[in-house]
Structures are given as C-alpha cells and as structure tokens.
C-alpha positions as CSV (number, residue, x, y, z in Angstrom):
1,M,-26.1,-3.2,-29.8
2,Y,-26.0,-1.0,-26.7
3,S,-26.4,-1.7,-23.0
4,V,-27.6,0.9,-20.5
5,G,-26.2,1.3,-17.0
6,L,-28.1,3.5,-14.5
7,D,-26.6,4.4,-11.1
8,I,-29.1,5.7,-8.5
9,G,-26.7,7.4,-6.1
10,T,-27.2,9.3,-2.8
11,T,-26.4,12.7,-4.4
12,S,-27.0,12.2,-8.1
13,C,-28.1,9.8,-10.8
14,K,-25.9,8.8,-13.7
15,I,-26.5,7.0,-17.0
16,C,-23.9,5.2,-19.2
17,V,-24.6,3.8,-22.6
18,V,-22.0,1.3,-23.8
19,S,-21.6,-0.3,-27.2
20,S,-19.5,-3.4,-28.1
21,S,-17.4,-3.4,-31.2
22,S,-17.6,-7.2,-31.2
23,S,-20.7,-9.4,-31.7
24,S,-19.2,-12.1,-29.6
25,S,-20.4,-12.2,-26.0
26,S,-17.1,-13.6,-24.9
27,S,-15.1,-10.8,-26.5
28,S,-17.3,-8.2,-25.0
29,S,-15.8,-8.9,-21.6
30,S,-12.7,-7.0,-22.6
31,N,-12.8,-3.3,-22.0
32,E,-10.9,-2.7,-25.2
33,N,-14.0,-3.9,-27.2
34,N,-16.3,-1.5,-25.5
35,R,-17.1,2.2,-26.2
36,V,-19.0,4.7,-24.1
37,V,-21.4,6.4,-26.5
38,F,-23.2,8.5,-23.9
39,T,-22.8,9.4,-20.2
40,E,-24.3,12.1,-18.0
41,Q,-24.7,12.7,-14.3
42,I,-27.4,14.9,-12.7
43,T,-27.8,15.9,-9.1
44,H,-31.3,14.9,-8.0
45,N,-31.7,17.3,-5.0
46,A,-34.1,14.8,-3.4
47,H,-33.1,15.2,0.2
48,I,-36.1,15.9,2.5
49,I,-35.3,18.4,5.2
50,Q,-36.2,17.0,8.6
51,K,-37.2,19.7,11.1
52,E,-39.0,17.5,13.6
53,F,-37.1,14.2,13.4
54,T,-33.5,15.2,13.0
55,S,-32.2,11.6,13.1
56,F,-34.2,10.7,10.0
57,D,-32.5,10.9,6.6
58,E,-35.0,10.5,3.7
59,Q,-35.2,11.4,0.0
60,S,-38.1,12.0,-2.4
61,S,-38.5,8.9,-4.6
62,S,-40.5,10.9,-7.1
63,K,-37.6,13.5,-7.5
64,I,-35.2,10.6,-8.1
65,L,-37.5,9.0,-10.7
66,E,-37.9,12.4,-12.4
67,T,-34.1,12.7,-12.6
68,V,-33.8,9.2,-14.1
69,N,-36.5,10.0,-16.8
70,I,-34.5,13.2,-17.7
71,L,-31.3,11.1,-18.2
72,L,-33.2,8.5,-20.3
73,E,-34.6,11.3,-22.5
74,K,-31.2,13.0,-22.9
75,S,-29.5,9.8,-23.8
76,G,-31.6,9.3,-26.9
77,I,-32.5,5.7,-26.2
78,L,-36.2,6.5,-25.9
79,N,-36.2,7.2,-29.6
80,N,-33.9,4.3,-30.5
81,D,-35.0,1.4,-28.3
82,S,-34.6,-1.2,-31.0
83,S,-30.8,-1.1,-30.6
84,I,-30.8,-1.5,-26.8
85,K,-29.7,-5.0,-25.7
86,S,-30.4,-4.7,-22.0
87,I,-30.6,-2.4,-19.0
88,Q,-28.8,-2.8,-15.6
89,L,-29.5,-0.6,-12.6
90,C,-27.4,-0.2,-9.5
91,G,-27.5,2.2,-6.6
92,Q,-27.2,3.0,-2.9
93,M,-27.5,-0.4,-1.2
94,H,-28.9,-0.1,2.3
95,G,-31.8,2.2,1.8
96,L,-35.5,1.1,2.0
97,M,-38.6,2.3,0.3
98,L,-42.1,0.8,0.0
99,W,-44.6,0.9,-2.9
100,S,-47.8,-0.6,-4.2
101,S,-47.6,-2.8,-7.3
102,K,-51.1,-1.7,-8.2
103,S,-50.2,2.0,-8.1
104,S,-46.5,2.3,-8.2
105,H,-46.4,6.0,-9.2
106,T,-48.8,7.3,-6.5
107,K,-48.7,4.8,-3.5
108,V,-45.0,5.1,-2.8
109,S,-43.0,6.0,0.3
110,S,-40.0,8.2,0.6
111,L,-36.6,6.6,0.5
112,V,-35.0,6.0,3.9
113,T,-31.3,6.2,3.1
114,W,-28.3,4.4,4.4
115,Q,-27.5,7.6,6.4
116,D,-30.6,7.3,8.5
117,Q,-30.1,7.2,12.3
118,R,-33.6,6.3,13.6
119,C,-32.6,2.8,14.6
120,S,-31.0,3.6,17.9
121,T,-28.6,1.2,19.7
122,E,-31.4,0.6,22.2
123,F,-33.9,-0.3,19.5
124,L,-31.5,-2.7,17.8
125,S,-30.7,-4.4,21.1
126,T,-34.4,-5.4,21.4
127,L,-34.4,-7.4,18.1
128,G,-32.7,-10.5,19.5
129,S,-29.5,-12.4,18.8
130,S,-30.4,-13.5,15.3
131,L,-30.6,-9.9,14.2
132,A,-27.5,-8.6,16.2
133,H,-25.7,-7.9,13.0
134,L,-28.1,-5.2,11.9
135,R,-27.1,-1.5,12.0
136,T,-29.1,1.7,11.6
137,G,-29.6,2.5,8.0
138,Y,-29.9,-1.2,7.0
139,G,-33.1,-1.8,5.0
140,L,-34.2,-4.7,7.3
141,A,-33.6,-2.7,10.4
142,T,-35.6,0.2,9.0
143,L,-38.5,-2.1,8.1
144,L,-38.6,-3.6,11.6
145,W,-38.5,0.0,13.0
146,L,-41.5,0.9,10.8
147,I,-43.4,-2.3,11.8
148,N,-42.7,-1.4,15.5
149,E,-44.1,2.1,15.0
150,Q,-47.4,0.7,13.8
151,N,-48.1,-1.1,17.1
152,G,-51.3,0.2,18.5
153,K,-51.8,2.5,15.6
154,E,-53.5,2.4,12.2
155,D,-51.4,0.2,10.1
156,K,-50.0,2.6,7.4
157,L,-47.9,-0.2,5.9
158,I,-51.0,-2.1,4.7
159,E,-51.2,0.0,1.5
160,Y,-47.8,-1.3,0.3
161,D,-47.1,-4.8,-1.0
162,R,-43.5,-4.2,-2.3
163,A,-40.2,-3.2,-0.6
164,G,-36.8,-2.7,-2.0
165,T,-34.0,-0.3,-2.6
166,I,-34.5,2.8,-4.8
167,A,-32.8,1.0,-7.7
168,D,-35.3,-1.9,-7.3
169,Y,-38.2,0.6,-7.4
170,I,-36.9,2.3,-10.5
171,G,-36.5,-1.2,-12.1
172,T,-40.1,-2.0,-11.5
173,I,-41.2,1.3,-13.0
174,L,-39.2,0.5,-16.1
175,C,-41.0,-2.9,-16.2
176,E,-44.6,-1.8,-15.6
177,D,-46.0,-4.9,-17.4
178,S,-44.3,-7.2,-14.9
179,E,-46.6,-8.9,-12.4
180,M,-43.8,-10.9,-10.7
181,K,-43.2,-10.8,-7.0
182,S,-40.6,-8.2,-6.1
183,Q,-37.0,-9.5,-6.2
184,I,-33.7,-8.2,-4.8
185,S,-30.2,-9.2,-5.7
186,T,-27.9,-11.1,-3.3
187,Q,-25.7,-7.9,-3.3
188,M,-28.5,-5.6,-2.1
189,A,-30.0,-8.2,0.3
190,T,-26.7,-8.6,2.1
191,S,-26.6,-4.8,2.6
192,W,-30.1,-4.9,3.9
193,G,-29.2,-7.6,6.5
194,A,-29.6,-11.0,4.9
195,L,-27.3,-13.7,6.1
196,N,-25.9,-16.2,3.6
197,C,-28.3,-14.8,1.0
198,Q,-31.3,-15.7,3.2
199,W,-33.6,-13.5,5.3
200,P,-33.2,-14.1,9.1
201,I,-36.9,-13.4,9.6
202,E,-40.1,-13.8,7.5
203,H,-42.3,-10.9,6.4
204,C,-44.6,-10.5,3.5
205,L,-42.9,-7.3,2.4
206,L,-39.4,-8.9,2.0
207,P,-38.6,-9.5,-1.6
208,T,-37.3,-12.8,-3.0
209,I,-33.4,-12.9,-3.1
210,V,-32.0,-13.8,-6.6
211,E,-28.6,-13.9,-8.2
212,P,-27.2,-11.0,-10.3
213,G,-28.2,-11.4,-14.0
214,T,-31.8,-12.3,-13.1
215,I,-34.3,-10.7,-15.4
216,I,-37.0,-8.9,-13.4
217,G,-39.0,-7.8,-16.5
218,Y,-38.9,-6.0,-19.8
219,W,-38.7,-2.4,-20.8
220,K,-41.1,-1.6,-23.6
221,T,-42.0,-5.3,-23.6
222,K,-38.7,-6.4,-25.3
223,V,-35.6,-5.1,-23.5
224,P,-34.6,-7.2,-20.5
225,V,-34.0,-5.4,-17.2
226,Y,-31.8,-7.2,-14.7
227,V,-32.2,-7.1,-11.0
228,A,-30.5,-4.1,-9.4
229,L,-26.9,-4.5,-8.2
230,G,-24.9,-2.7,-5.5
231,D,-23.1,0.5,-6.6
232,L,-20.1,-0.8,-4.7
233,Q,-19.9,-4.0,-6.7
234,C,-20.5,-2.2,-10.0
235,S,-17.8,0.4,-9.2
236,V,-15.3,-2.5,-8.6
237,F,-16.5,-4.4,-11.7
238,S,-15.9,-1.3,-13.8
239,C,-12.2,-1.4,-12.9
240,Q,-11.9,-5.2,-13.7
241,P,-9.3,-5.7,-11.0
242,D,-6.8,-8.5,-11.0
243,K,-5.9,-10.6,-8.0
244,N,-4.4,-8.5,-5.2
245,Q,-5.6,-5.3,-6.8
246,C,-7.7,-3.2,-4.4
247,V,-10.3,-0.7,-5.6
248,M,-10.8,2.5,-3.6
249,N,-14.1,4.3,-4.3
250,I,-14.8,7.7,-2.8
251,S,-18.0,9.4,-3.6
252,T,-20.6,10.4,-1.0
253,S,-19.3,7.6,1.2
254,A,-16.0,5.6,0.8
255,Q,-15.0,2.0,0.2
256,L,-11.8,0.0,-0.1
257,A,-12.5,-3.4,-1.6
258,L,-10.5,-6.5,-2.4
259,T,-11.8,-9.5,-4.4
260,V,-11.5,-12.9,-2.7
261,D,-12.5,-16.4,-3.7
262,R,-15.9,-17.3,-2.1
263,E,-14.7,-20.7,-0.9
264,V,-11.8,-19.1,1.0
265,S,-13.0,-18.3,4.5
266,T,-10.1,-15.8,5.2
267,V,-7.5,-14.0,3.2
268,S,-4.0,-15.1,4.2
269,S,-1.7,-12.2,4.8
270,P,1.3,-11.3,7.0
271,Q,0.6,-10.4,10.6
272,D,1.1,-6.8,11.6
273,D,0.5,-5.7,15.1
274,S,0.4,-2.1,14.1
275,L,-2.9,-2.5,12.4
276,S,-6.1,-2.1,14.4
277,S,-7.3,-5.3,16.1
278,A,-10.8,-4.0,15.6
279,S,-10.6,-4.5,11.9
280,A,-12.4,-7.9,12.0
281,S,-15.6,-6.0,12.9
282,S,-15.0,-2.9,10.9
283,S,-14.6,-4.7,7.5
284,M,-17.2,-7.0,6.0
285,R,-17.5,-9.6,3.3
286,V,-20.2,-9.2,0.6
287,P,-21.3,-11.1,-2.5
288,Y,-19.6,-10.0,-5.7
289,F,-20.0,-11.9,-9.0
290,D,-19.7,-15.6,-10.0
291,S,-17.6,-17.4,-7.3
292,K,-16.1,-14.3,-5.7
293,D,-16.8,-12.0,-2.8
294,L,-15.6,-8.6,-1.8
295,L,-13.7,-8.0,1.4
296,V,-14.6,-4.4,2.0
297,A,-14.1,-1.5,4.3
298,A,-17.3,0.5,3.8
299,S,-17.1,3.8,5.5
300,L,-19.9,6.2,6.1
301,N,-17.4,9.0,5.9
302,G,-16.2,10.1,2.4
303,G,-17.0,13.0,0.2
304,N,-19.9,13.9,2.5
305,I,-17.4,15.0,5.1
306,L,-15.7,17.4,2.8
307,S,-19.0,18.7,1.5
308,A,-20.2,19.4,5.0
309,F,-16.9,21.3,5.7
310,V,-17.3,23.4,2.5
311,Q,-20.9,24.2,3.4
312,L,-19.8,25.2,6.9
313,I,-17.1,27.6,5.6
314,H,-19.6,29.0,3.2
315,S,-22.2,29.6,5.9
316,W,-19.6,31.3,8.1
317,H,-18.7,33.6,5.2
318,V,-22.3,34.5,4.7
319,S,-22.8,35.2,8.4
320,L,-19.8,37.5,8.6
321,Y,-20.5,39.5,5.5
322,N,-24.3,39.0,5.1
323,V,-23.7,37.9,1.5
324,S,-21.0,35.6,0.1
325,S,-19.0,36.6,-2.8
326,L,-17.6,33.0,-3.0
327,S,-19.5,30.4,-5.0
328,L,-19.3,26.8,-3.7
329,D,-17.3,25.8,-6.8
330,S,-14.7,28.5,-6.2
331,L,-14.5,27.6,-2.5
332,W,-13.8,23.9,-3.4
333,S,-11.1,25.0,-5.8
334,R,-9.4,27.3,-3.3
335,L,-9.5,24.6,-0.5
336,I,-8.0,22.0,-2.8
337,E,-5.3,24.5,-3.8
338,L,-4.5,25.4,-0.2
339,G,-4.5,21.7,0.8
340,L,-1.9,20.9,-1.9
341,H,0.4,23.7,-0.6
342,S,0.0,22.7,3.1
343,S,3.2,21.3,4.7
344,S,1.7,19.5,7.6
345,T,-1.4,17.8,9.0
346,I,-3.0,17.9,12.5
347,E,-2.4,15.2,15.0
348,N,-5.2,13.9,17.3
349,F,-7.7,14.6,14.5
350,S,-10.8,12.7,13.6
351,A,-13.2,13.5,10.7
352,A,-15.8,10.8,11.6
353,L,-18.7,13.2,11.2
354,F,-21.2,10.4,10.4
355,G,-19.8,7.8,12.8
356,E,-19.3,4.3,11.5
357,R,-21.5,1.2,11.4
358,H,-19.1,-0.8,13.6
359,D,-18.8,2.1,16.0
360,P,-21.7,4.6,15.9
361,S,-20.1,6.6,18.7
362,M,-17.3,7.8,16.5
363,A,-17.4,11.5,15.9
364,A,-15.4,14.3,14.4
365,S,-13.0,15.9,16.8
366,I,-9.7,17.7,17.3
367,T,-8.1,17.1,20.7
368,N,-5.1,18.4,22.7
369,I,-5.3,21.9,21.2
370,R,-2.8,24.2,22.8
371,S,-1.5,27.7,21.9
372,M,1.6,26.1,20.3
373,N,-0.4,24.3,17.6
374,M,-3.0,26.9,17.0
375,T,-1.1,28.0,14.0
376,Q,-2.1,24.9,12.2
377,L,-5.8,25.7,12.8
378,N,-5.1,29.2,11.4
379,D,-4.2,27.5,8.1
380,I,-7.4,26.2,6.6
381,G,-5.4,24.3,4.0
382,V,-3.9,22.2,6.8
383,V,-7.4,21.5,8.1
384,F,-8.6,20.4,4.7
385,R,-5.6,18.2,4.1
386,S,-6.0,16.6,7.5
387,M,-9.6,15.7,6.6
388,C,-8.5,14.1,3.3
389,R,-5.7,12.2,5.0
390,W,-8.1,10.9,7.7
391,I,-10.5,9.6,5.0
392,I,-7.7,7.6,3.4
393,K,-6.2,6.4,6.7
394,N,-9.6,5.4,8.1
395,L,-10.3,3.1,5.1
396,F,-7.0,1.2,5.5
397,E,-7.5,0.9,9.3
398,M,-11.0,-0.6,8.7
399,L,-9.8,-3.1,6.2
400,G,-6.9,-4.0,8.5
401,K,-4.2,-6.6,7.8
402,E,-5.9,-7.7,4.6
403,S,-4.7,-4.5,3.0
404,L,-1.2,-5.8,3.2
405,T,-1.9,-8.3,0.4
406,M,-2.5,-5.5,-2.1
407,Q,-0.1,-4.9,-4.9
408,C,-1.9,-2.1,-6.6
409,V,-4.7,0.3,-5.7
410,I,-7.2,1.4,-8.4
411,G,-8.9,4.7,-7.4
412,T,-12.3,5.7,-8.6
413,G,-15.3,7.7,-7.6
414,S,-16.4,11.4,-8.2
415,A,-15.0,12.7,-4.9
416,L,-11.6,11.1,-5.4
417,M,-11.3,12.1,-9.1
418,R,-12.1,15.8,-8.4
419,N,-9.8,16.2,-5.4
420,D,-6.0,16.2,-6.0
421,V,-5.5,16.3,-2.2
422,L,-7.2,13.0,-1.7
423,Q,-5.2,11.6,-4.6
424,R,-1.9,12.8,-3.1
425,E,-2.8,11.4,0.4
426,L,-3.6,8.0,-1.2
427,K,-0.2,7.9,-3.0
428,E,1.6,8.8,0.2
429,K,-0.2,6.2,2.2
430,V,0.6,3.1,0.1
431,K,3.9,1.7,-1.1
432,C,2.4,0.0,-4.2
433,Q,1.3,1.3,-7.6
434,V,-1.7,3.6,-7.7
435,I,-3.9,3.9,-10.8
436,F,-6.7,6.4,-11.1
437,E,-9.6,5.3,-13.3
438,E,-11.5,8.5,-14.2
439,N,-14.0,6.9,-16.5
440,S,-14.7,3.8,-14.3
441,D,-17.7,4.1,-12.0
442,A,-20.8,2.3,-11.0
443,A,-22.9,3.3,-14.0
444,Y,-20.2,2.1,-16.4
445,G,-19.8,-1.1,-14.4
446,A,-23.5,-1.7,-14.6
447,A,-23.6,-1.2,-18.3
448,L,-20.5,-3.4,-18.7
449,F,-22.2,-6.2,-16.7
450,A,-25.4,-5.9,-18.8
451,L,-23.3,-6.1,-22.0
452,M,-21.7,-9.3,-20.9
453,Q,-25.0,-11.1,-20.2
C-alpha cells in the first residue's frame, strides 16, 4: 500500500508517494521500512501582482489547485487508486482563503498569504487585549480585517461559508462528497491565532479545530484524507529527531525547531547572558504530534531574501546592458561559488527584508559604511555570504537560550539543500554535529504520517 503526501508551499507544490515494505503499522514507523516511489515538485507561479495595494500578498488559489492536479496526474495514482492507503496534505500555515461549500471551484477567494502586511500595527491594536497575540499574516487577523472592511458596504463575505488554509481548501476539493463542517488541525489553528487550541472569538466562518489524524472525507469515496497539517511540523516529522536534536528548515522562510514534552512549561537550559533577552517573544511554542510541542524560531526571512537579492542583481544587469546574458540559474551558481571563496563577512549587517512577526520594524540594512570597508561591498561574494550568515544567526538568536540544549542539528529545506554557503555558515555557527537530510521535507513527512495512521 502507498500513502500520498502533498505539500502546498508558498513557492511550489510537491507530492511524495511512499510505500511500506512491512504490513505491520507499528513497523511502518521506521524509515528503513519505507520507500519513496515517486516525488516531484512544481513551481506554481500563483503570486498576484499588487499594483494598487502594495502591502497585500495574495496568490491565485486556482493556479495552485491546477498545479496539484498536474502532480496527481504525473504521480500515476489517478490510474491506480486501489493501492492508495491514505492522503495527507500540509502547507503554508498562516494564510487565509474563503470558499463556498456549494460551489467550491467557482466561489473561491484568492489566498492571502503569511507574507501579507495589510494588518497594520494600528489595526491590530484596535482588536483588544484578548487578540493582542495576533500578527499581520495570521489567518484570524486577516479574517477580522476583511470583516472590518465590510462595515457600511455590501457584505462580500456572505457568499462564502468556509474558511481555511490553502491546504484545507485543497483537501475539501479532494473530498467533494463530504458535507461535513469545515475543520482545521490544531497545528494550522495555532498559526492562525487560536489559543490553547480554541478560538479566542466566535464567528460562523471559523472552522472546527481537530487533532492531526482526523479524517475530513474520502477521495474517490474510499481513500481517507486527513485534516491538513503544518508544513513546519511535517518537515520536522520527516527527520524523526531524537531528544535534543534541532531541525533547521530553510525554504521560502526559515525555522529552527526543537521538540519538547507538552506537559513541560519551559525547557531547562544553561543561562547565557550573551543571548538575546528578547528571545522569549521571538520564539513560540506550537502543537506537534501526540504529547509533544515544538519550540520554534519561525523567521519570515529565509530563501526569500536570497531570491530577492538574485532578482535585484539580475535586474541591474538588464538595466546596464538592456539585455541580460545571465540566466537566473547561472547567477545563483556564480553567487554561491563567490560566497564560498569569500574570506570575510560584513559587520553591522541586517538582511531582515521582510521584518519579523515579533518586530515588524526590522529591516535590511548596512550601517557604518566608510571608505575603509567599501572593498567588502565591492566583493559581491562577501555580500552574499553575509546574507547567508545573517539568516543562520537570526534563527539562533530568535530561539535564544533553548538552542544551548541541542546536541545535533538536522538541516533540511530546498533553500538550505541547494546552497553550500548556507550549509557552511550553519556548520561554523554550531559546535555540535550537523546532519543534512536532502530527502526529508514536508511532503515526505506528510506521507510518512499518513502511512503510520
């Protein structure tokens, strides 16, 4: 039997089909018994260009659905569904979209992603103390913003009766025969703004919060589809970390996560005054599986910073020569090569291009530039390496003193796996063992979880 994992990411969608060599469900929890029979990743190009509302970050839900259908077709499972045991979706966790259960293909909103900035600090401050934990990009904050926008206007939300993440939406499409009320996992709900797995407010559009492993419906009337999980949790799950093993995932964004027992309120660790005292607010605790949580530094700045830098260099080259002889792929390769050969990094450097949830005012900057250190800026490899070092350093600062408990770091994520400079900076940052899991990612973690149910 096979299980299918689908990861609906910010940049791309990925499918992973896993088979177990053992018929015993208890044995299937061991990675040695599992085999990836098919995997593929496709960029969905779903980003919607915002010319009027530059703070908005939205994606086309129909383009993402189209990409998922292409992956399902290429995997071959559409022609061999009798061998499919179950389907598990995961994906970007904070985004919000709306749809109608009566017409889920046509009455559907765009996806407001986790990168959206429409919920200003001023707007969030009007929500009251019970919602003080919300940040821009959180699904619940976006929903409240949309409700606020309808005041005194024709209510455009009335045509929708469902709300969820993009992975929740894709799940309902796969289970079109399901008439159940929309459901969301504890993992996704926490990222939306739920507290202790409960909504801090009531609204008819908010889905019911359920545990991972809950069946939301059936694909082709017989294959169970489980409630969508967070891509962070599935990425960590794919690595099957032991106690005191951290998982660093760098894709579009970046996370550094450590599993902790749910009943333990804090993680005991040595004190270190050199670590940021702000770490208590810059790290968070989110539901994982069974009786465990994840203590996680979830940064908005990951591979997206480097992509923006590559696009900037490419656009400068086009401006200078009217046409660019450099492809983006060759530019990536050259920057990584130059970064590996650079002998220094820039001080007073920040690459926080997208800010952070705990501090939206953070920005990318280089300060204290004088003629004596201009030579560093002349070396683009130094600049690229400095960005990579900052991404790694920022994650450890966000996690704070809890990072001192780690005895091993497991690295995963497409941006980390493709970038030798990031890998080198990680190895230089920590004093413990570093393991890179090239084949471990959210899609595989989702498939592995489904296989174990």
